[in-house]
C-alpha positions as CSV (number, residue, x, y, z in Angstrom):
1,M,12.7,-22.6,17.0
2,A,12.5,-25.5,14.5
3,E,9.1,-26.4,15.9
4,E,7.8,-22.9,15.8
5,E,9.0,-22.5,12.1
6,E,7.4,-25.7,11.2
7,K,4.1,-24.4,12.7
8,T,4.1,-21.2,10.6
9,Q,5.0,-23.1,7.4
10,S,2.6,-25.0,5.0
11,S,3.2,-27.0,2.0
12,N,3.0,-25.1,-1.4
13,V,-0.1,-23.7,-2.4
14,E,-1.3,-24.5,-5.8
15,F,-1.5,-21.3,-7.9
16,K,-4.7,-21.1,-9.4
17,F,-4.3,-17.9,-11.3
18,Q,-3.2,-17.0,-14.7
19,F,-1.8,-13.3,-15.9
20,Y,-2.8,-12.4,-19.3
21,P,-1.3,-9.3,-20.9
22,M,-3.3,-6.3,-21.8
23,P,-2.7,-5.4,-25.4
24,D,-3.9,-2.1,-25.2
25,T,-1.4,-1.2,-22.6
26,K,1.5,-1.9,-25.3
27,I,0.1,0.7,-27.9
28,P,-0.9,4.4,-28.0
29,P,-2.2,6.2,-26.1
30,F,-1.3,4.1,-23.2
31,T,2.3,4.1,-24.1
32,E,2.2,7.8,-24.9
33,H,1.2,8.4,-21.2
34,F,3.1,5.8,-19.1
35,R,6.5,4.0,-19.1
36,F,5.9,0.2,-18.7
37,P,8.5,-1.7,-20.9
38,E,6.0,-4.8,-21.2
39,G,2.6,-3.0,-20.5
40,L,0.4,-4.3,-18.0
41,A,-1.2,-7.9,-17.2
42,R,-4.4,-8.6,-15.8
43,C,-5.0,-11.9,-13.4
44,E,-7.9,-14.2,-14.1
45,P,-9.9,-15.0,-12.1
46,G,-10.1,-11.7,-10.1
47,G,-9.3,-9.1,-12.7
48,F,-6.2,-7.9,-10.6
49,V,-3.6,-5.6,-12.7
50,L,0.0,-5.5,-12.4
51,T,3.1,-6.2,-14.6
52,E,3.7,-9.3,-16.7
53,E,6.9,-9.5,-14.5
54,F,4.8,-9.8,-11.4
55,G,2.6,-12.3,-13.1
56,R,5.7,-14.7,-13.9
57,H,6.3,-14.5,-9.9
58,A,3.1,-14.1,-8.4
59,H,3.1,-17.8,-7.1
60,E,6.1,-16.9,-4.9
61,L,4.0,-14.3,-2.9
62,V,1.1,-16.9,-2.4
63,N,3.5,-19.2,-1.0
64,F,5.6,-16.8,1.1
65,K,5.4,-18.0,4.9
66,P,4.2,-15.6,7.3
67,R,4.9,-16.2,10.9
68,K,2.8,-15.9,13.9
69,D,4.5,-12.7,15.3
70,D,4.2,-10.9,12.0
71,V,2.3,-7.8,11.6
72,W,1.2,-6.9,7.9
73,V,0.1,-3.6,6.8
74,V,-2.2,-4.4,3.7
75,T,-3.7,-1.5,1.7
76,F,-4.6,-0.4,-1.8
77,P,-1.9,2.0,-2.7
78,K,-2.0,5.8,-1.3
79,C,-4.3,4.8,1.5
80,G,-2.1,5.8,4.4
81,T,0.2,2.8,4.1
82,T,3.3,4.6,4.7
83,W,1.9,6.4,7.8
84,T,0.4,3.2,9.2
85,Q,3.6,1.2,8.6
86,E,5.6,3.6,10.6
87,M,3.1,3.7,13.3
88,V,3.1,-0.1,13.5
89,W,7.0,-0.5,13.3
90,M,7.1,2.2,16.3
91,L,4.8,0.5,18.5
92,L,6.6,-3.1,18.1
93,N,10.0,-1.3,18.7
94,D,9.3,0.8,21.9
95,C,8.7,3.9,19.9
96,N,12.5,4.1,18.9
97,A,12.4,7.4,16.9
98,E,16.2,7.7,16.6
99,L,16.4,4.2,14.8
100,A,13.2,5.2,12.7
101,K,15.0,8.3,11.3
102,T,18.2,6.5,10.5
103,T,17.1,3.4,8.8
104,P,14.9,3.5,5.9
105,L,11.1,2.4,6.4
106,T,11.7,0.2,3.4
107,I,14.2,-2.0,5.1
108,R,12.5,-1.5,8.4
109,A,9.1,-2.7,7.1
110,P,9.7,-4.2,3.8
111,F,7.5,-4.1,0.7
112,L,6.5,-7.6,0.1
113,E,5.9,-7.6,-3.7
114,S,8.4,-4.8,-4.7
115,S,11.2,-6.9,-6.2
116,R,8.7,-8.6,-8.4
117,V,6.7,-5.6,-9.8
118,D,8.9,-4.3,-12.4
119,G,12.0,-6.7,-12.4
120,A,15.6,-6.0,-10.9
121,E,16.9,-5.5,-14.5
122,N,14.6,-2.1,-14.6
123,A,15.7,-1.0,-11.0
124,P,18.3,1.8,-10.7
125,P,21.5,0.7,-9.1
126,G,21.4,0.4,-5.5
127,L,17.6,0.2,-5.2
128,A,17.6,-3.6,-4.5
129,D,19.4,-2.9,-1.2
130,L,16.6,-0.3,-0.5
131,M,13.9,-2.8,-1.5
132,P,14.8,-6.1,0.0
133,S,13.9,-9.3,-1.9
134,L,11.5,-12.2,-0.7
135,D,14.6,-14.2,0.5
136,V,15.8,-11.3,2.5
137,I,12.3,-10.6,4.0
138,D,12.2,-14.3,4.5
139,K,15.3,-14.2,6.7
140,M,14.4,-11.1,8.8
141,A,14.4,-11.3,12.4
142,S,11.0,-11.3,14.3
143,P,8.8,-9.6,14.7
144,R,8.7,-8.4,11.1
145,V,6.4,-5.7,9.7
146,I,5.5,-6.4,6.3
147,K,3.7,-4.2,3.7
148,S,1.6,-5.3,0.7
149,H,-0.8,-3.7,-1.8
150,L,-1.9,-7.1,-3.0
151,P,-5.6,-8.4,-2.6
152,F,-6.1,-11.0,0.0
153,Y,-6.5,-13.8,-2.6
154,L,-2.9,-13.2,-4.0
155,L,-1.4,-13.5,-0.3
156,P,-0.7,-16.5,1.6
157,P,-4.0,-17.9,2.3
158,N,-3.2,-18.8,5.9
159,L,-2.3,-15.1,6.5
160,L,-5.2,-13.9,8.7
161,D,-5.2,-17.5,10.5
162,T,-1.4,-16.9,11.2
163,C,-0.6,-13.4,12.2
164,K,-2.1,-10.1,12.6
165,V,-3.0,-7.9,9.6
166,V,-3.9,-4.1,9.9
167,Y,-5.7,-2.9,6.7
168,V,-6.3,0.6,5.7
169,A,-8.9,2.2,3.5
170,R,-9.4,5.5,2.0
171,N,-11.9,7.3,0.2
172,P,-11.6,6.7,-3.7
173,K,-11.6,10.4,-4.8
174,D,-8.6,11.3,-2.7
175,V,-6.9,8.0,-3.7
176,M,-7.4,8.9,-7.2
177,V,-5.7,12.4,-6.6
178,S,-2.7,10.8,-4.5
179,Y,-2.3,7.9,-7.0
180,Y,-2.1,10.5,-9.7
181,H,0.7,12.5,-8.4
182,H,2.5,9.2,-7.5
183,H,2.4,8.1,-11.0
184,K,3.9,11.6,-12.2
185,L,6.5,11.2,-9.5
186,M,7.9,7.7,-10.3
187,K,10.0,7.3,-13.1
188,M,8.3,4.2,-13.7
189,P,5.6,4.8,-14.8
190,S,6.2,8.6,-15.1
191,Y,2.6,9.4,-16.4
192,S,2.6,12.3,-18.8
193,G,-1.2,12.8,-19.1
194,D,-3.8,15.1,-17.5
195,F,-5.8,14.3,-14.4
196,E,-9.2,13.3,-16.3
197,T,-7.3,10.9,-18.4
198,F,-5.8,9.4,-15.3
199,V,-9.2,8.9,-13.6
200,N,-10.5,7.3,-16.6
201,Y,-7.7,4.8,-16.6
202,F,-8.4,4.4,-12.8
203,M,-12.2,3.7,-13.3
204,N,-11.4,1.3,-16.1
205,D,-8.8,-0.8,-14.2
206,H,-6.1,0.0,-16.2
207,L,-3.3,1.2,-13.8
208,E,-1.2,-1.1,-11.4
209,F,-2.9,-2.9,-8.1
210,L,-6.4,-2.1,-9.6
211,P,-9.3,-2.7,-9.4
212,Y,-9.9,-0.7,-6.4
213,F,-13.3,-1.8,-5.1
214,P,-12.9,-5.6,-5.0
215,H,-9.6,-4.9,-3.2
216,I,-11.4,-2.7,-0.3
217,L,-14.6,-4.7,-0.3
218,D,-12.8,-8.1,0.3
219,A,-11.2,-6.7,3.3
220,W,-14.3,-5.1,4.4
221,A,-15.8,-8.5,4.3
222,K,-13.2,-9.8,6.5
223,R,-13.2,-7.2,9.1
224,T,-14.9,-9.3,11.9
225,H,-11.7,-11.6,11.7
226,P,-10.0,-11.4,15.2
227,N,-6.7,-11.0,13.5
228,L,-7.9,-8.1,11.2
229,L,-7.9,-4.6,12.2
230,F,-9.8,-2.5,9.7
231,L,-8.9,1.4,9.7
232,F,-10.1,4.2,7.9
233,Y,-7.4,7.0,6.8
234,E,-10.0,9.6,7.4
235,D,-10.4,8.5,11.0
236,M,-6.6,8.9,11.5
237,K,-6.6,12.5,10.0
238,K,-9.7,13.5,12.3
239,N,-8.2,11.6,15.6
240,L,-4.7,10.2,15.1
241,R,-4.2,9.5,19.0
242,G,-7.5,7.5,18.9
243,Q,-6.5,5.4,16.0
244,V,-2.8,4.8,17.5
245,E,-4.3,3.5,20.7
246,K,-6.7,1.2,18.6
247,V,-3.7,-0.1,16.9
248,A,-1.5,-0.4,20.1
249,Q,-4.4,-2.5,21.8
250,F,-4.6,-4.7,18.7
251,L,-1.0,-5.1,18.9
252,D,-1.1,-5.8,22.6
253,K,1.1,-2.7,23.3
254,S,0.6,-0.3,26.2
255,P,3.1,2.6,25.5
256,S,3.7,4.8,28.4
257,E,2.4,8.5,28.2
258,A,5.6,10.0,27.4
259,K,6.2,7.2,24.7
260,M,2.7,8.0,23.3
261,A,3.5,11.6,23.0
262,L,6.8,10.8,21.3
263,L,5.1,8.7,18.6
264,L,2.2,11.2,18.0
265,E,4.9,14.0,17.4
266,H,6.8,11.6,15.2
267,L,3.6,10.8,13.2
268,K,2.6,14.0,12.6
269,F,2.4,14.5,8.8
270,D,4.6,17.7,8.8
271,N,7.5,15.9,10.5
272,L,6.9,12.5,8.4
273,S,7.2,14.7,5.3
274,K,10.6,16.1,6.6
275,N,11.7,12.4,7.7
276,D,14.2,11.2,5.0
277,S,13.8,7.6,6.3
278,V,10.1,7.6,5.6
279,N,10.0,10.0,2.7
280,F,12.3,7.9,0.5
281,K,14.8,10.5,-0.1
282,T,17.5,7.7,-0.7
283,A,15.3,6.3,-3.4
284,K,14.9,9.8,-5.0
285,D,18.8,10.1,-4.7
286,L,19.3,7.0,-6.7
287,G,17.1,8.5,-9.5
288,Y,13.8,6.5,-8.7
289,M,11.8,9.6,-8.7
290,N,11.5,12.7,-11.2
291,D,12.6,15.9,-9.7
292,D,9.5,17.5,-9.0
293,G,7.6,16.4,-6.1
294,T,8.2,14.2,-2.9
295,F,6.7,10.7,-1.9
296,I,4.9,12.2,1.0
297,R,2.5,14.9,-0.4
298,K,-0.3,16.8,1.2
299,G,-2.0,13.8,3.0
300,K,-5.3,16.0,3.3
301,T,-8.8,14.7,3.1
302,G,-11.0,16.4,0.6
303,D,-8.1,17.4,-1.8
304,W,-10.1,15.9,-4.5
305,K,-12.1,19.3,-4.7
306,N,-9.0,20.5,-6.1
307,H,-8.9,18.3,-8.8
308,L,-12.2,17.0,-9.7
309,S,-14.4,19.4,-12.2
310,P,-18.1,19.4,-11.4
311,E,-18.7,17.0,-14.6
312,L,-15.9,14.4,-13.6
313,N,-17.1,14.4,-9.9
314,R,-20.7,13.6,-11.2
315,R,-19.1,10.6,-13.1
316,V,-16.9,9.5,-10.2
317,E,-19.8,9.8,-7.8
318,A,-21.9,7.4,-10.1
319,W,-18.8,4.9,-10.4
320,I,-18.7,4.9,-6.5
321,E,-22.6,4.4,-6.3
322,A,-22.7,1.5,-8.8
323,N,-19.7,-0.1,-6.9
324,L,-21.3,0.4,-3.3
325,A,-24.8,-0.7,-4.3
326,K,-24.6,-3.9,-2.6
327,S,-22.5,-3.0,0.3
328,D,-22.7,-1.2,3.6
329,L,-19.4,0.4,3.3
330,R,-19.3,4.1,3.2
331,F,-16.6,6.6,3.2
332,V,-16.0,10.0,4.4
333,M,-15.2,12.4,1.6
334,E,-14.5,15.6,3.8
335,L,-13.6,16.6,7.1
336,E,-14.4,19.9,9.0
337,Q,-11.0,19.4,11.1
338,Q,-8.2,17.1,10.6
339,D,-4.7,16.4,12.2
């Protein structure tokens, strides 16, 4: 065991990034729209945006030690992360739906950077038990399922060469809509503005975990790595079984037909939305969310049509076109039929 642990560990990585405060996130109108005690900070090089609290601890994430039997789920926020986490965890744990319904997903498949985003002093009492710290994640029994919203350059540099990573991308219009509702739901940041203003913040990289396109395009460029499986949320909505089979093959798992049927039923969006373990009911009970709304919302492809005005849609289309001009990556914006 000692030899195995030694093989998965490397010497400390020199941290070559600096997080700089973003002054306009400390004054109106930003402070009238969001609740961030310190404002936001931008990483250079790279331009990644998170909190100053995260910046003070970012080196810890780069130096976190992956294990060869880990499976990491990496996404930009609101790209089907929770759905994919649950799928991966179930495949690695013999489709144990009973345990999945009684143990919060945040404990079964923890969020790597959660304890370093806003700082423990800002968390409601009891939330620390629900969102394990880096030290707790480091000591978890194998095989671990670990979630992160960080871009690859802020994750351990040996991650892809050490373990398997499932990356999920979603079309940016639906991401904007889902992220907007997420920001209104969470008491931190408890967004109070309108949708168009939120989209402006999004396209100008003034929200946590932005910029969006560099995050996606970096993973797209790595998609041929044998330890990376790149999925599209829209493919999961169009043919869930096909994507589950693809993930199972990637993880070297062969669930029986009975287990597959159980898993597909468990992963139906209507069922997930009623599953307190996955829908973060405990976090809501602890006061981490506002009363209106739930963590898992509609999950529909094409919901952006109910939010973007024609003029705003034209602006977003131009933004997408400019950012994809040098890439062969393309997104599906609508589906005729979806699970």
